[in-house]
matplotlib code that plots the C-alpha trace (Angstrom):
import matplotlib.pyplot as plt

x = [18.8, 22.2, 20.4, 18.4, 21.5, 23.4, 20.6, 20.6, 24.3, 24.8, 22.6, 25.1, 28.7, 30.7, 32.4, 34.2, 30.9, 29.3, 32.3, 32.3, 28.6, 28.9, 31.9, 30.3, 27.2, 29.3, 31.3, 28.2, 29.7, 28.3, 29.5, 30.0, 32.4, 34.3, 34.5, 35.9, 38.5, 39.6, 39.6, 36.9, 33.2, 30.3, 29.3, 32.6, 32.2, 28.7, 30.0, 32.6, 30.0, 27.7, 30.5, 30.3, 33.8, 37.0, 39.2, 42.8, 45.7, 45.9, 42.2, 42.1, 44.9, 42.9, 39.7, 41.6, 43.2, 40.0, 38.1, 40.9, 41.2, 44.2, 45.2, 45.8, 42.4, 40.7, 42.6, 41.6, 38.0, 38.0, 38.9, 36.5, 32.8, 30.1, 29.6]
y = [14.5, 12.8, 9.4, 10.0, 11.0, 8.0, 5.6, 7.2, 7.0, 3.6, 2.2, 3.6, 2.4, 5.0, 3.8, 7.1, 8.9, 6.5, 7.0, 10.8, 11.1, 8.7, 10.6, 14.0, 12.7, 11.3, 14.5, 16.7, 18.5, 19.5, 19.3, 23.0, 22.6, 19.9, 22.1, 25.0, 22.7, 21.4, 24.7, 23.7, 24.2, 22.4, 21.4, 19.6, 17.7, 16.7, 15.5, 13.4, 12.0, 11.0, 9.5, 12.2, 13.3, 11.4, 13.4, 14.0, 12.7, 16.2, 16.4, 12.9, 14.1, 17.2, 15.2, 12.7, 15.5, 17.3, 14.2, 12.6, 9.7, 7.8, 9.2, 5.7, 4.6, 7.6, 6.9, 3.2, 4.1, 6.5, 3.6, 1.0, 0.5, -0.7, -4.5]
z = [-53.9, -53.5, -53.1, -56.3, -58.2, -56.9, -58.0, -61.4, -62.0, -60.4, -63.2, -65.6, -66.2, -64.3, -61.1, -60.5, -60.7, -58.1, -55.8, -56.1, -55.3, -52.4, -50.9, -51.5, -49.6, -46.7, -46.5, -46.7, -49.7, -53.1, -56.7, -56.6, -53.6, -55.5, -58.6, -56.5, -54.9, -58.3, -60.1, -62.7, -63.3, -61.6, -65.2, -65.7, -62.4, -63.4, -66.7, -64.9, -62.5, -65.4, -67.5, -70.2, -69.6, -68.6, -66.2, -67.1, -64.9, -63.4, -62.7, -61.1, -58.8, -57.9, -57.3, -55.1, -53.0, -52.5, -51.4, -49.4, -51.8, -53.2, -56.6, -58.0, -56.8, -58.5, -61.8, -61.6, -61.0, -64.0, -66.2, -64.8, -65.6, -63.2, -63.5]

ax = plt.figure().add_subplot(projection="3d")
ax.plot(x, y, z, "-o")
ax.set_aspect("equal")
plt.show()
């Protein structure tokens, strides 16, 4: 399922979404797990992954901490589009 989702979002324009799905797959974690770690809903995480919602500075920090990523990297990815 993660590979199918990754294929779908990698065709979009959301680099953060691609990175989140990739890291969740590597970690063996789910969107639900990430939502619990960040104190938000799975629906919100899905919206971020699909580029329907841009995470706030506070949320990018929570995502970074939960996934062992650099906060600056997450914020940069949130602003970039897939080439």
